[in-house]
ROLUMTI-28437 format. One record per atom (N, C-alpha, C, O, CB): residue in three letters; x negated, y negated, z; residue number from 1; atom name. Coordinates in steps of 0.001 Angstrom, whole numbers, plus 500000, padded with zeros to 6 digits. Each point is the difference from the previous one (the first is absolute). Last residue first. Glycine has a CB too. Example, Ala and Ser with C-alpha at 12.3 -4.5 7.8 and 13.67 -1.06 7.14 Angstrom:
['SER' [487150 502250 507080] 2 'N'],
['SER' [499180 498810 500060] 2 'CA'],
['SER' [500770 498910 500730] 2 'C'],
['SER' [499491 498892 500169] 2 'O'],
['SER' [499325 501736 497686] 2 'CB'],
['ALA' [500894 505092 502075] 1 'N'],
['ALA' [500890 498810 500000] 1 'CA'],
['ALA' [499100 498800 500000] 1 'C'],
['ALA' [498964 500019 500665] 1 'O'],
['ALA' [502928 501154 500581] 1 'CB'],
end
This chain:
['UNK' [520309 501786 488602] 62 'N'],
['UNK' [500507 498969 498986] 62 'CA'],
['UNK' [499926 500998 498860] 62 'C'],
['UNK' [500324 499663 498862] 62 'O'],
['UNK' [498803 497833 502067] 62 'CB'],
['UNK' [499908 504489 503709] 61 'N'],
['UNK' [501473 498970 499928] 61 'CA'],
['UNK' [500448 499414 498418] 61 'C'],
['UNK' [501155 499869 499596] 61 'O'],
['UNK' [498066 499108 503035] 61 'CB'],
['UNK' [496242 502699 498898] 60 'N'],
['UNK' [500932 500814 499374] 60 'CA'],
['UNK' [501158 499708 500247] 60 'C'],
['UNK' [500703 500760 499335] 60 'O'],
['UNK' [498031 500711 500636] 60 'CB'],
['UNK' [498113 495381 500323] 59 'N'],
['UNK' [499472 500396 498363] 59 'CA'],
['UNK' [501014 501409 499656] 59 'C'],
['UNK' [500314 500427 498889] 59 'O'],
['UNK' [496560 498700 501379] 59 'CB'],
['UNK' [502816 498805 504500] 58 'N'],
['UNK' [500469 498586 498946] 58 'CA'],
['UNK' [500311 501170 498597] 58 'C'],
['UNK' [501112 500184 499507] 58 'O'],
['UNK' [496800 497017 501480] 58 'CB'],
['UNK' [499485 505209 501822] 57 'N'],
['UNK' [501795 499966 500495] 57 'CA'],
['UNK' [500331 499227 499339] 57 'C'],
['UNK' [500853 500433 499226] 57 'O'],
['UNK' [499421 499953 502875] 57 'CB'],
['UNK' [495319 499426 497493] 56 'N'],
['UNK' [500512 501399 499860] 56 'CA'],
['UNK' [501363 500202 500137] 56 'C'],
['UNK' [500593 500902 499407] 56 'O'],
['UNK' [497471 499733 501355] 56 'CB'],
['UNK' [499441 495881 500801] 55 'N'],
['UNK' [500311 499309 498807] 55 'CA'],
['UNK' [500467 501283 499200] 55 'C'],
['UNK' [500541 499797 498913] 55 'O'],
['UNK' [497703 498014 501220] 55 'CB'],
['UNK' [501476 502167 504604] 54 'N'],
['UNK' [500734 499639 499892] 54 'CA'],
['UNK' [500321 499751 498459] 54 'C'],
['UNK' [501142 499805 499587] 54 'O'],
['UNK' [498472 499736 502764] 54 'CB'],
['UNK' [496350 502441 498970] 53 'N'],
['UNK' [501651 500519 500435] 53 'CA'],
['UNK' [501236 499500 499742] 53 'C'],
['UNK' [500938 500724 499667] 53 'O'],
['UNK' [498047 499780 501830] 53 'CB'],
['UNK' [496637 497407 498037] 52 'N'],
['UNK' [499840 500888 499079] 52 'CA'],
['UNK' [501676 500754 500064] 52 'C'],
['UNK' [500873 500049 499134] 52 'O'],
['UNK' [496017 500186 501181] 52 'CB'],
['UNK' [501842 496951 502985] 51 'N'],
['UNK' [500458 499305 498935] 51 'CA'],
['UNK' [499920 501340 498447] 51 'C'],
['UNK' [500738 500006 499015] 51 'O'],
['UNK' [498186 497070 502448] 51 'CB'],
['UNK' [500024 504431 503112] 50 'N'],
['UNK' [501024 499570 499946] 50 'CA'],
['UNK' [500473 499032 499017] 50 'C'],
['UNK' [501219 499828 499970] 50 'O'],
['UNK' [498419 500847 501972] 50 'CB'],
['UNK' [496530 500806 497876] 49 'N'],
['UNK' [500251 501256 500186] 49 'CA'],
['UNK' [501425 499420 500011] 49 'C'],
['UNK' [500643 500234 498977] 49 'O'],
['UNK' [497232 501219 502240] 49 'CB'],
['UNK' [498836 495285 499855] 48 'N'],
['UNK' [500225 500457 498656] 48 'CA'],
['UNK' [501049 501046 499748] 48 'C'],
['UNK' [500761 499539 499149] 48 'O'],
['UNK' [497000 499898 500619] 48 'CB'],
['UNK' [501554 499549 504396] 47 'N'],
['UNK' [500435 498896 499218] 47 'CA'],
['UNK' [499982 500067 498765] 47 'C'],
['UNK' [500939 499544 499348] 47 'O'],
['UNK' [498511 499403 502105] 47 'CB'],
['UNK' [498101 504222 501192] 46 'N'],
['UNK' [501752 499992 500482] 46 'CA'],
['UNK' [500748 499112 499122] 46 'C'],
['UNK' [501045 500402 499488] 46 'O'],
['UNK' [498545 499854 503041] 46 'CB'],
['UNK' [495854 499414 496983] 45 'N'],
['UNK' [500148 501072 499233] 45 'CA'],
['UNK' [501519 500018 500449] 45 'C'],
['UNK' [500839 499873 499108] 45 'O'],
['UNK' [496616 501426 500712] 45 'CB'],
['UNK' [500486 495730 502750] 44 'N'],
['UNK' [500120 499632 498222] 44 'CA'],
['UNK' [500635 501047 499465] 44 'C'],
['UNK' [501039 499734 499395] 44 'O'],
['UNK' [496852 499064 500209] 44 'CB'],
['UNK' [500967 500819 505054] 43 'N'],
['UNK' [500886 500141 499559] 43 'CA'],
['UNK' [500296 499751 499162] 43 'C'],
['UNK' [501214 499834 499878] 43 'O'],
['UNK' [498965 500275 501315] 43 'CB'],
['UNK' [495535 499929 500567] 42 'N'],
['UNK' [500694 501553 500087] 42 'CA'],
['UNK' [501354 500188 499487] 42 'C'],
['UNK' [500420 501100 499643] 42 'O'],
['UNK' [498361 499218 502346] 42 'CB'],
['UNK' [497394 496357 496226] 41 'N'],
['UNK' [500901 499927 500834] 41 'CA'],
['UNK' [500556 501495 499587] 41 'C'],
['UNK' [500128 500667 498973] 41 'O'],
['UNK' [500238 496500 501329] 41 'CB'],
['UNK' [495634 502509 497742] 40 'N'],
['UNK' [499958 499977 501469] 40 'CA'],
['UNK' [501256 499569 500488] 40 'C'],
['UNK' [500001 500242 501207] 40 'O'],
['UNK' [497678 499323 498849] 40 'CB'],
['UNK' [500271 503085 495940] 39 'N'],
['UNK' [501443 499429 500228] 39 'CA'],
['UNK' [499298 499591 501328] 39 'C'],
['UNK' [499343 500859 500588] 39 'O'],
['UNK' [502946 500655 498072] 39 'CB'],
['UNK' [495563 501183 498019] 38 'N'],
['UNK' [499194 498834 500834] 38 'CA'],
['UNK' [501020 499066 499922] 38 'C'],
['UNK' [499974 499021 499255] 38 'O'],
['UNK' [497490 501296 500209] 38 'CB'],
['UNK' [502919 504043 498364] 37 'N'],
['UNK' [500028 499089 499789] 37 'CA'],
['UNK' [499468 498484 500325] 37 'C'],
['UNK' [499772 499043 499260] 37 'O'],
['UNK' [501422 502714 500425] 37 'CB'],
['UNK' [498934 502424 502641] 36 'N'],
['UNK' [499570 500180 499022] 36 'CA'],
['UNK' [499984 499059 499256] 36 'C'],
['UNK' [498809 499806 499756] 36 'O'],
['UNK' [501587 501924 500596] 36 'CB'],
['UNK' [501779 498395 503599] 35 'N'],
['UNK' [498226 499903 499875] 35 'CA'],
['UNK' [499475 499920 498691] 35 'C'],
['UNK' [499095 499225 499689] 35 'O'],
['UNK' [500638 502158 502204] 35 'CB'],
['UNK' [504833 498665 498330] 34 'N'],
['UNK' [499462 498706 500828] 34 'CA'],
['UNK' [498444 500350 499757] 34 'C'],
['UNK' [499188 499347 499345] 34 'O'],
['UNK' [502888 500205 502783] 34 'CB'],
['UNK' [500691 503973 496984] 33 'N'],
['UNK' [499702 499069 498706] 33 'CA'],
['UNK' [499441 498560 500499] 33 'C'],
['UNK' [499430 499223 499234] 33 'O'],
['UNK' [502619 501958 499315] 33 'CB'],
['UNK' [498497 502382 504891] 32 'N'],
['UNK' [499396 500368 499104] 32 'CA'],
['UNK' [499604 498940 498626] 32 'C'],
['UNK' [498895 499765 499512] 32 'O'],
['UNK' [502219 502356 501638] 32 'CB'],
['UNK' [502352 496798 502090] 31 'N'],
['UNK' [498415 499838 500386] 31 'CA'],
['UNK' [499149 501013 498960] 31 'C'],
['UNK' [499121 499319 499472] 31 'O'],
['UNK' [501419 500181 503366] 31 'CB'],
['UNK' [503983 500843 496444] 30 'N'],
['UNK' [499434 498401 499740] 30 'CA'],
['UNK' [498744 499935 500413] 30 'C'],
['UNK' [499131 499520 499271] 30 'O'],
['UNK' [502877 499345 501094] 30 'CB'],
['UNK' [499204 505980 498164] 29 'N'],
['UNK' [499971 499138 501020] 29 'CA'],
['UNK' [499788 498929 499599] 29 'C'],
['UNK' [499180 499824 499100] 29 'O'],
['UNK' [500293 501468 502186] 29 'CB'],
['UNK' [501369 501790 494907] 28 'N'],
['UNK' [499166 499511 500701] 28 'CA'],
['UNK' [500733 499051 501221] 28 'C'],
['UNK' [500869 499162 499760] 28 'O'],
['UNK' [497489 501130 498087] 28 'CB'],
['UNK' [503018 502391 497852] 27 'N'],
['UNK' [500817 500320 501618] 27 'CA'],
['UNK' [498847 499563 500942] 27 'C'],
['UNK' [499874 500691 501011] 27 'O'],
['UNK' [501778 501699 498449] 27 'CB'],
['UNK' [498851 497303 495140] 26 'N'],
['UNK' [499191 501069 500986] 26 'CA'],
['UNK' [499828 500337 501566] 26 'C'],
['UNK' [499362 500838 500638] 26 'O'],
['UNK' [499660 498611 497562] 26 'CB'],
['UNK' [504263 497164 499344] 25 'N'],
['UNK' [499563 501548 499333] 25 'CA'],
['UNK' [499058 501061 500217] 25 'C'],
['UNK' [500144 501214 499852] 25 'O'],
['UNK' [500449 497609 498856] 25 'CB'],
['UNK' [500961 496754 503491] 24 'N'],
['UNK' [501260 500829 499645] 24 'CA'],
['UNK' [499558 501340 499215] 24 'C'],
['UNK' [500548 501102 500027] 24 'O'],
['UNK' [500949 496636 499783] 24 'CB'],
['UNK' [495071 499330 501978] 23 'N'],
['UNK' [500965 500517 501321] 23 'CA'],
['UNK' [501252 500937 498855] 23 'C'],
['UNK' [500310 501181 500156] 23 'O'],
['UNK' [499375 496062 502209] 23 'CB'],
['UNK' [496561 501325 495080] 22 'N'],
['UNK' [499812 500609 501058] 22 'CA'],
['UNK' [500519 500518 500869] 22 'C'],
['UNK' [499747 501105 500480] 22 'O'],
['UNK' [499359 498027 499023] 22 'CB'],
['UNK' [502646 497572 497408] 21 'N'],
['UNK' [499953 501308 499579] 21 'CA'],
['UNK' [499413 501101 500771] 21 'C'],
['UNK' [500585 501082 500036] 21 'O'],
['UNK' [499436 497800 498119] 21 'CB'],
['UNK' [500087 496318 503332] 20 'N'],
['UNK' [501020 500570 499804] 20 'CA'],
['UNK' [500011 501622 499527] 20 'C'],
['UNK' [500453 500889 500720] 20 'O'],
['UNK' [500082 496656 498938] 20 'CB'],
['UNK' [495336 500133 499997] 19 'N'],
['UNK' [500552 499953 501387] 19 'CA'],
['UNK' [501211 500841 500343] 19 'C'],
['UNK' [499971 501011 500702] 19 'O'],
['UNK' [499167 496798 499253] 19 'CB'],
['UNK' [499518 500711 495645] 18 'N'],
['UNK' [499672 500953 500221] 18 'CA'],
['UNK' [500196 500557 502109] 18 'C'],
['UNK' [500365 501047 500535] 18 'O'],
['UNK' [498047 498209 496557] 18 'CB'],
['UNK' [503110 496936 500940] 17 'N'],
['UNK' [500735 500687 499478] 17 'CA'],
['UNK' [499070 501754 500477] 17 'C'],
['UNK' [500536 500989 500500] 17 'O'],
['UNK' [500589 496620 497346] 17 'CB'],
['UNK' [497493 498192 503372] 16 'N'],
['UNK' [501342 500639 500799] 16 'CA'],
['UNK' [500382 500843 499740] 16 'C'],
['UNK' [500524 500774 500801] 16 'O'],
['UNK' [500140 497909 499536] 16 'CB'],
['UNK' [495506 499457 497611] 15 'N'],
['UNK' [499572 501250 500902] 15 'CA'],
['UNK' [501420 499999 500604] 15 'C'],
['UNK' [500184 501038 500636] 15 'O'],
['UNK' [496944 498776 499980] 15 'CB'],
['UNK' [503003 498146 495661] 14 'N'],
['UNK' [499365 500995 499468] 14 'CA'],
['UNK' [500351 500880 501606] 14 'C'],
['UNK' [500635 501037 500194] 14 'O'],
['UNK' [497259 497685 497559] 14 'CB'],
['UNK' [502980 496617 502181] 13 'N'],
['UNK' [501108 500750 499576] 13 'CA'],
['UNK' [499947 501767 499886] 13 'C'],
['UNK' [500908 500806 500206] 13 'O'],
['UNK' [499415 496811 498564] 13 'CB'],
['UNK' [496081 498872 504353] 12 'N'],
['UNK' [500493 500503 498584] 12 'CA'],
['UNK' [501539 500813 499889] 12 'C'],
['UNK' [500467 500757 500851] 12 'O'],
['UNK' [496804 499515 498733] 12 'CB'],
['UNK' [500933 497149 504870] 11 'N'],
['UNK' [499881 500891 499470] 11 'CA'],
['UNK' [500585 500094 498522] 11 'C'],
['UNK' [501199 499778 499833] 11 'O'],
['UNK' [498571 500867 502452] 11 'CB'],
['UNK' [498250 495732 502351] 10 'N'],
['UNK' [501044 500090 498537] 10 'CA'],
['UNK' [499586 501476 499353] 10 'C'],
['UNK' [498787 500205 499956] 10 'O'],
['UNK' [501220 496824 499291] 10 'CB'],
['UNK' [498797 500417 505808] 9 'N'],
['UNK' [499468 500901 498771] 9 'CA'],
['UNK' [501305 500026 498908] 9 'C'],
['UNK' [501176 499916 500354] 9 'O'],
['UNK' [497066 501828 501324] 9 'CB'],
['UNK' [501298 493752 501641] 8 'N'],
['UNK' [500654 501608 499820] 8 'CA'],
['UNK' [499416 500734 498806] 8 'C'],
['UNK' [499902 499519 498871] 8 'O'],
['UNK' [502410 499746 502039] 8 'CB'],
['UNK' [495792 496075 502592] 7 'N'],
['UNK' [499603 500901 498611] 7 'CA'],
['UNK' [501168 501126 500395] 7 'C'],
['UNK' [500015 500549 501102] 7 'O'],
['UNK' [496841 499083 498376] 7 'CB'],
['UNK' [502948 495930 503689] 6 'N'],
['UNK' [499930 501297 499549] 6 'CA'],
['UNK' [500262 500396 499066] 6 'C'],
['UNK' [501148 499755 499629] 6 'O'],
['UNK' [499009 500478 501767] 6 'CB'],
['UNK' [500676 495758 500332] 5 'N'],
['UNK' [498605 499991 499443] 5 'CA'],
['UNK' [499698 501477 499396] 5 'C'],
['UNK' [499312 500266 499015] 5 'O'],
['UNK' [499877 497847 502804] 5 'CB'],
['UNK' [504058 500699 502843] 4 'N'],
['UNK' [499267 499180 498553] 4 'CA'],
['UNK' [498786 500503 499644] 4 'C'],
['UNK' [499003 500307 500653] 4 'O'],
['UNK' [501858 497580 499868] 4 'CB'],
['UNK' [502047 506120 501033] 3 'N'],
['UNK' [499183 498584 500616] 3 'CA'],
['UNK' [499557 499492 498965] 3 'C'],
['UNK' [499548 500467 498955] 3 'O'],
['UNK' [499634 500163 503112] 3 'CB'],
['UNK' [505761 502254 498311] 2 'N'],
['UNK' [498625 499949 499079] 2 'CA'],
['UNK' [499500 498720 500951] 2 'C'],
['UNK' [500654 499098 500522] 2 'O'],
['UNK' [500051 501815 496481] 2 'CB'],
['UNK' [502435 502945 504520] 1 'N'],
['UNK' [499798 499129 499504] 1 'CA'],
['UNK' [498602 499457 500009] 1 'C'],
['UNK' [498985 500319 500619] 1 'O'],
['UNK' [503215 499619 499731] 1 'CB'],
end
């Protein structure tokens, strides 16, 4: 839950794309990607990959 006045870190679309590429194509682990790109939220990569997979599935059905 957010704390009043808490600042959330945002990531550029380019960083998200690079993180997804590293995992999907280079087979890096989430931990390696988080450390390499400085992503502090350990669940962030799982969320990005879930969205990525959903988008790929939608494109394949179209």
